[in-house]
KEBALO-993644 format. One line per 4 residues: their letters; for each residue x, y, z of C-alpha. Coordinates in Angstrom, 1 decimal, always signed. Each point is the difference from the previous one (the first is absolute). Layout:
! KEBALO-993644
a = X:Y:Z  ...
! end
This chain:
! KEBALO-993644
mtrt = +0.0:-0.2:+0.3  +1.3:+3.8:-1.1  +0.7:+2.3:+2.7  -1.5:+3.1:-1.0
igla = -1.1:+1.7:+3.2  +2.3:+2.3:+2.6  -1.7:-0.3:+3.6  +1.2:+3.1:+2.3
lsgg = -0.7:-0.6:+3.9  -0.6:+3.1:+2.0  +1.5:+1.3:+3.2  -2.1:+0.1:+3.6
gfra = +1.5:-2.9:+2.5  -2.1:-2.8:+0.8  -2.6:+1.8:-1.4  +1.3:+0.0:-3.4
aafh = +1.5:-3.3:+0.2  -3.5:-1.6:+1.0  -2.1:+2.3:-2.8  +2.3:-1.4:-2.3
lgcl = -0.5:-3.9:+0.6  -3.5:+0.6:-0.5  +0.8:+1.1:-3.2  +2.2:-2.5:-1.0
ralh = -2.7:-2.4:+1.0  -2.3:+1.3:-2.6  +2.8:-0.2:-2.7  +0.6:-3.1:+1.1
drdl = -3.5:-1.2:-0.9  +0.1:+1.5:-3.4  +3.5:-2.0:-0.8  +1.9:+3.6:-0.4
ldri = +2.9:-0.4:+2.6  +1.4:-2.4:-2.8  -0.4:+3.1:-2.8  +2.2:+2.6:+2.7
rvvs = +3.1:+1.1:-1.4  +0.9:+2.1:+2.7  -0.9:+1.1:+3.2  +1.3:+3.0:+1.7
gisg = -0.3:+0.7:+3.6  +0.2:+2.6:+2.4  +0.0:-0.7:+4.1  -3.0:-2.4:+1.2
gsll = -0.2:-0.4:-3.6  +3.6:-1.2:-0.6  -0.8:-2.4:+3.3  -2.8:-1.6:-1.7
aalw = +1.9:+0.0:-3.8  +2.9:-1.5:+1.7  -2.3:-3.2:+1.7  -1.1:-0.6:-2.9
aygp = +3.0:+0.3:-2.6  +2.2:-1.5:+2.0  -2.6:-2.3:+1.9  -1.8:-3.6:-1.0
pdfa = -1.1:-0.9:-3.1  -3.6:-0.9:+0.7  -2.5:+2.7:+0.9  -1.0:-1.4:+3.3
dfda = +3.5:-0.4:+1.4  +0.6:+3.6:-0.8  -3.5:+0.9:+1.1  +0.3:-1.5:+3.6
ratd = +3.5:+1.1:+0.6  -0.7:+3.6:-0.8  -3.0:-0.1:+1.8  +2.5:-1.7:+3.3
llrs = +2.1:+2.8:-0.3  -2.5:+2.8:-0.1  -2.4:-1.5:+3.0  +3.3:-1.0:+2.0
glql = +1.4:+3.9:-0.5  +3.6:+1.0:+0.2  +0.3:+2.8:+2.1  +0.6:-1.8:+3.3
diar = +2.6:-2.1:-1.8  +1.5:+3.3:-1.3  -0.2:+1.4:+3.5  +1.7:-3.1:+1.8
qafk = +2.6:+0.1:-2.7  +0.7:+3.6:-0.2  +0.2:+0.1:+4.2  +2.0:-3.3:+0.7
psaa = +3.2:+0.6:+1.8  +2.1:-0.3:-2.5  -1.9:+1.9:-2.9  -0.6:+2.9:+2.0
vrnl = +3.6:+0.4:+1.4  +1.3:-0.1:-4.0  -2.9:+2.2:-0.8  +1.4:+3.0:+3.3
taaa = +3.4:-0.9:-1.1  -0.6:+1.2:-4.0  -2.3:+2.9:+1.0  +2.3:+1.4:+1.9
raga = +2.5:-0.5:-2.5  -1.7:+1.5:-2.7  -0.9:+3.4:+1.6  +4.0:-0.2:+1.2
rglf = +0.6:+0.1:-3.7  -2.7:+2.2:-1.1  -1.0:-1.8:-2.4  -2.9:+1.6:-1.1
ssys = +1.6:+3.6:+0.1  +2.4:-1.2:-2.3  -0.8:-3.4:-1.5  +3.4:-1.7:-1.5
gvsv = -2.3:-2.9:-1.8  +3.0:-2.2:+0.5  -0.8:-2.2:+3.2  -2.8:-1.5:+1.9
arpa = -0.1:+2.2:+3.3  -3.2:-1.2:+1.9  -0.3:-4.1:-1.2  -2.7:-0.6:+2.6
nrtd = -3.4:+0.7:+0.7  -3.4:-0.2:+0.1  -0.4:-0.2:-4.1  +2.7:-2.7:+0.5
alaa = -1.9:-1.9:+2.6  -2.7:+0.1:-2.4  +2.2:-1.8:-2.6  +1.1:-2.5:+2.3
vlth = -3.6:-1.3:+1.1  -1.0:+0.0:-4.0  +3.5:-2.3:-0.5  -1.7:-2.3:+2.7
kafg = -3.9:+0.0:-0.4  -0.2:+0.5:-3.5  +3.1:+0.1:-2.7  +3.1:-2.0:+1.4
tttm = +2.9:+1.4:-2.1  -2.2:-0.2:-3.1  +1.6:+2.2:-2.4  -1.9:+2.7:-2.6
advt = +1.4:-2.8:-2.4  -1.6:-3.0:+1.1  -4.0:+0.7:-0.9  -1.8:-2.8:-0.1
rpgl = -2.2:+0.5:-2.8  +1.5:-0.6:-3.3  +0.2:+3.4:-2.5  -1.5:+2.6:+2.5
dvvl = +2.5:+2.8:+1.0  -0.2:+1.7:+3.6  +0.8:+3.4:+0.6  +0.0:+1.6:+3.7
tatd = +0.2:+3.6:+0.7  +1.7:+1.6:+2.3  +0.7:+4.0:+0.5  +3.8:+1.2:+0.8
latt = +0.1:+3.4:+1.9  +3.1:+0.8:-0.5  -0.7:+0.3:-3.7  -3.4:-0.2:-0.3
navr = +0.0:-2.3:-2.6  -2.1:-2.8:-0.2  +2.3:-3.8:+1.0  -1.4:-2.8:-2.2
fgst = +0.5:-3.3:+1.4  -0.8:-2.3:-2.7  +0.2:-3.8:-1.5  +2.2:+0.6:-2.5
hsgc = +1.5:+3.6:+0.8  +0.8:+1.9:+3.5  +0.8:+3.8:+0.0  -1.4:+3.8:-0.1
sryg = +0.9:+2.0:-3.5  +2.2:+2.3:+2.3  +2.8:-2.9:+0.4  -0.4:-2.8:-2.4
titk = -0.4:-3.6:+0.7  +0.2:-1.4:+3.4  +2.5:-3.5:-0.4  -0.5:-1.6:+2.7
pihv = -3.2:-2.3:+0.2  -2.4:+1.6:+2.5  -2.0:-1.8:+2.3  -3.7:-0.1:+0.2
avav = -0.8:+0.9:+3.5  +2.4:+2.9:-0.6  -1.8:+1.0:-2.6  -3.5:-0.3:+1.4
aasa = +1.4:+1.6:+3.5  +1.1:+3.3:-2.4  -2.9:+0.2:-2.3  -2.5:+0.3:+3.8
aypa = +2.1:+2.3:+2.1  -2.6:+2.3:+0.5  +2.3:+3.0:+1.2  -2.8:+1.0:+2.6
llpa = +0.8:-3.2:+1.9  +3.5:-1.5:-1.5  +3.0:+1.4:-0.6  +1.5:-0.5:-3.1
lert = +1.9:-2.9:-0.9  +3.6:+0.9:-0.5  +2.2:-2.5:-2.2  +2.9:+0.6:-2.2
fife = +0.1:-1.4:-3.4  +2.5:-0.3:-2.9  -2.0:+1.5:-3.1  +1.3:-0.6:-3.6
rrdg = -0.9:+2.7:-3.2  -0.6:-1.2:-3.0  +4.2:+0.8:-1.2  +0.5:-2.7:+2.6
hrqq = +1.4:+2.8:+2.4  -0.8:-1.5:+3.9  -0.1:+2.3:+3.1  -1.1:-0.1:+3.7
htvl = -2.9:+1.7:+1.0  -2.2:+0.1:+3.3  -3.7:-0.1:-0.1  -2.3:+1.1:+2.3
ltdg = -3.3:-1.9:-1.0  -3.8:+1.0:+1.1  -3.6:-0.6:-1.2  -0.1:-1.0:-3.6
gvyd = -3.1:+2.1:+0.2  +1.9:+3.0:+0.7  +0.8:+0.4:-3.5  -3.0:-2.1:-1.7
nlgl = -2.4:-1.8:+2.6  -2.2:-2.1:-3.3  +3.0:-0.8:-1.7  -0.7:+1.1:-3.1
svle = +2.7:+1.4:-1.0  +1.7:-3.3:-0.7  -2.7:-0.6:-2.2  -0.3:+3.0:-2.1
pgrs = -0.1:-0.3:-3.7  +3.2:+1.3:-2.1  +2.4:-0.2:+2.3  +3.6:+0.6:-1.5
phht = +2.3:-2.5:+0.7  +2.9:+2.3:+0.1  -1.4:+1.5:+3.1  -1.3:-3.5:+2.0
qhvy = +0.6:-3.3:+0.0  -3.5:-0.9:+0.3  -1.7:+0.5:-2.8  -3.3:-2.4:-0.2
dvpf = -2.4:+0.2:-3.3  -3.2:-1.3:+1.3  -3.2:+1.2:-1.7  -1.9:-0.9:+3.2
iisc = +0.3:+1.1:+3.5  -1.8:-0.9:+2.9  +0.1:+3.0:+2.6  -0.5:-1.5:+3.9
dagl = -0.6:+3.6:+2.4  -0.3:-0.6:+3.7  -0.3:+4.0:+0.2  -2.5:+1.2:+2.1
geld = -2.6:+2.5:-2.1  -1.2:+3.3:+0.6  +1.6:+0.9:+3.8  -2.2:+1.1:+2.8
lkap = -0.7:+4.0:+0.2  +2.1:+1.0:+2.6  +1.0:+4.3:+1.0  +3.8:-0.7:+1.3
hfml = +0.8:+3.8:+1.3  +3.5:-1.4:+2.3  +3.3:-0.9:-1.8  -0.3:-3.9:+0.6
grls = -3.6:+0.3:-1.2  +0.8:+2.6:-3.2  +3.1:-2.6:-0.7  -1.6:-3.2:+0.1
rsfa = -2.4:+1.3:-2.4  +2.2:+2.1:-2.3  +1.7:-4.1:-0.7  -3.4:-1.2:-0.2
tvhr = -0.7:+2.1:-3.1  +2.8:-0.5:-1.4  +0.0:-3.1:+0.2  -3.6:-0.1:-1.1
kaqd = +0.7:+1.8:-3.3  +3.3:-2.3:-0.7  -2.2:-2.8:-0.2  -3.0:+1.1:-1.5
sars = +2.9:+1.4:-2.5  +0.9:-3.7:-0.8  -3.1:-1.5:-0.1  -0.7:+2.3:-2.8
rlye = +2.6:-0.8:-2.0  -1.7:-3.3:-0.4  -2.6:+1.9:-2.0  +2.1:+1.9:-1.9
waes = +1.9:-2.9:-1.1  -3.0:-2.1:-1.1  -1.5:+2.6:-1.7  +3.7:+0.9:-2.4
grid = -0.3:-3.3:-0.7  +3.0:-0.6:+1.8  -0.8:-3.0:+2.0  -3.4:-2.1:-1.5
gfal = -1.8:-0.2:+3.2  +0.4:+0.0:+4.3  -2.4:-0.6:+3.3  +0.3:+2.0:+2.7
aylg = -1.3:-1.4:+3.5  +0.4:+2.5:+2.2  -1.0:-0.7:+3.9  -1.4:+3.5:+0.5
mkdd = -1.9:+0.3:-3.0  -3.6:+1.4:+1.1  -2.5:-3.2:+0.2  -2.5:+1.9:-2.2
rlpa = +2.5:+0.5:-2.6  -0.2:-3.4:-1.0  -1.9:-0.8:-2.4  -1.3:-3.4:+0.9
ppad = +1.2:-0.7:+3.4  -0.7:-3.6:+1.7  -3.3:+0.1:+2.3  +2.7:-1.3:+2.5
lvpr = +2.5:+3.0:-0.6  +2.3:+0.8:+3.1  -0.4:+3.4:+0.6  +2.7:+2.5:-0.7
sava = -0.6:+1.3:+3.5  +0.7:-3.4:+1.5  +3.6:-0.2:-0.9  +1.7:+3.7:-1.3
aypt = +0.6:+1.0:+3.4  +2.3:-3.2:+1.0  +3.2:+1.0:+0.7  +3.5:-0.5:-2.1
nfaa = +2.0:-1.9:+2.8  +1.2:-3.2:+0.5  -1.8:-1.2:+3.0  -1.9:-3.7:-0.2
mass = -3.5:+0.5:-1.6  -3.1:-0.5:+1.1  -2.1:-3.1:-1.4  -2.6:+2.5:-1.0
dfea = +1.9:+2.6:-1.4  +2.1:-2.1:-1.9  -3.0:-1.5:-1.3  -1.6:+3.0:-1.1
ittr = +3.4:+1.8:-1.5  +0.4:-3.3:-2.4  -4.0:-0.4:-0.8  -0.2:+3.8:-1.0
geql = +3.3:-0.4:-2.4  -1.4:-3.4:-1.2  -3.5:+1.6:-1.1  +1.5:+3.1:-1.3
mrtv = +2.7:-1.9:-1.9  -3.1:-2.2:-1.6  -2.1:+2.9:-0.7  +2.5:+2.7:-1.7
lpmy = +1.6:-3.0:-2.4  -2.6:+0.1:-2.5  -0.8:+3.5:+0.6  +3.7:+1.2:-1.6
lrpa = +1.7:-3.3:-1.5  -1.0:-1.3:-3.4  -1.0:-3.2:-0.3  +3.6:-1.4:-1.5
ac = +1.3:+0.7:+3.1  -1.8:-0.7:+2.8
! end
């Protein structure tokens, strides 16, 4: 079967991972998963993408494994890993060394000054509970490419961890294999909760020149929360290693939708609301590009399953539709999910994907 579909899984912590699991259930039932050429993951979407791409070949086994991870959670394991005596000492020592060297005022880009923090603990937990020593090249689904995106705070560039190539446009290709657990942790390091994951890599440019650089990896959603930039038609291979000519795109967006009315008058409230406004406009712009690509003929079609979509905008919602109000306020952390929350979010994902596929994708694709 020809692989012609690009799949984008947005950020949003465990809310996103559960929503995307529901979407994948619907795609599996429509026999579309084997048509996916590339999956692009961001933050919580990176976690679910990696569980699928590097997990058991049988969908039922993957589903059970993802369900168990989301239901049991990662938050307590991260705390235990980060604050056990040996890790705490390493973290404090490394933080003191970073401060003494003035790393952030005169960034050298040469050596790792703070190699131990809570995001390193997340990577260790993911290694233990999900991915082991699997590297990005070890995809268990033949013919599938994987791209997990993080953001480098030092350069403000995207860092793409891929099953074929990893790197960033500013520095080039990373020369050593990347562990899946590290890529997922970097992509999911939400800045308000988790420190940047600091790593030093040797990068190779197109001319063969190699140089060592240090990157400060934070949530991929800072750069592109929907994961669509990797799938943009017409990307030039002269500027990026990730070019995928897919005629159909399926976007799974775990965003909240319209925000509640607020009247922030004090500094923290103003800053929070300003960030939410910028983020929302970026999200709206990314979604609109799907329509622009389709209308201009750059892609043949797309499907957008949007968790925060207003229920009354669905042309033919199922009678038992899980309402937006039941899931939109679920947090984006990594805490264990209650059975009722997990079922509601996955079910809404499955319902929305089943509803939108016939709306957007041409018969030949779906």
